[in-house]
C-alpha positions in Angstrom: -73.2 -28.0 -60.7 -72.0 -24.6 -61.9 -68.9 -23.6 -63.8 -67.1 -20.7 -62.0 -66.8 -18.8 -65.2 -70.1 -18.5 -67.1 -70.8 -16.0 -69.9 -72.5 -12.9 -68.5 -72.6 -13.9 -64.9 -70.1 -16.0 -62.9 -71.2 -19.2 -61.3 -70.5 -17.6 -57.9 -72.8 -14.7 -58.7 -75.5 -17.1 -59.9 -75.2 -19.1 -56.7 -75.5 -15.9 -54.6 -78.6 -14.9 -56.5 -80.2 -18.3 -56.0 -79.4 -18.1 -52.2 -80.9 -14.6 -52.1 -84.1 -15.9 -53.7 -84.3 -18.7 -51.1 -83.1 -21.6 -53.3 -81.2 -24.0 -51.0 -80.0 -26.5 -53.6 -76.5 -27.7 -52.9 -74.0 -26.4 -55.4 -70.8 -27.9 -56.7 -68.4 -25.7 -58.7 -66.1 -26.8 -61.5 -63.5 -24.7 -63.2 -60.8 -24.9 -65.8 -59.0 -21.9 -64.3 -58.5 -22.4 -60.6 -58.2 -19.1 -58.8 -57.5 -19.0 -55.1 -60.0 -16.1 -54.5 -62.8 -17.9 -56.4 -62.1 -21.0 -54.5 -62.2 -19.1 -51.2 -65.5 -17.4 -52.2 -67.0 -20.7 -53.2 -66.1 -22.4 -50.0 -67.2 -19.4 -47.9 -70.6 -19.7 -49.6 -70.9 -23.3 -48.3 -70.6 -25.0 -51.7 -70.5 -28.8 -51.4 -67.6 -29.1 -53.7 -65.0 -27.2 -55.7 -63.2 -29.1 -58.5 -60.9 -28.4 -61.3 -61.9 -29.9 -64.6 -58.7 -32.0 -64.5 -59.6 -33.6 -61.1 -60.6 -37.2 -61.0 -64.1 -37.9 -62.0 -64.5 -40.2 -59.1 -64.0 -37.2 -56.7 -66.8 -35.3 -58.5 -69.1 -38.3 -58.4 -68.5 -38.8 -54.6 -69.3 -35.1 -54.0 -72.6 -35.5 -56.0 -73.5 -38.5 -54.0 -72.8 -36.7 -50.7 -74.8 -33.6 -51.9 -77.8 -35.8 -52.8 -77.8 -37.2 -49.3 -77.7 -33.8 -47.5 -80.5 -32.8 -45.3 -80.0 -29.1 -44.5 
């Protein structure tokens, strides 16, 4: 799980760096400041979930469960 806005490097940039290094761990993004461009970038990068911090916790837990069952 990554926050979209991290100090020094965005969560999107960190995810891209991990992918470039061959890390295939599923990523869920959370954000307090939903931005349509960040959302589009996250979804284009095949994240397994994108959530606002105000979204229901049950939605986040469901996404974590689904990600833990993925077999890519």
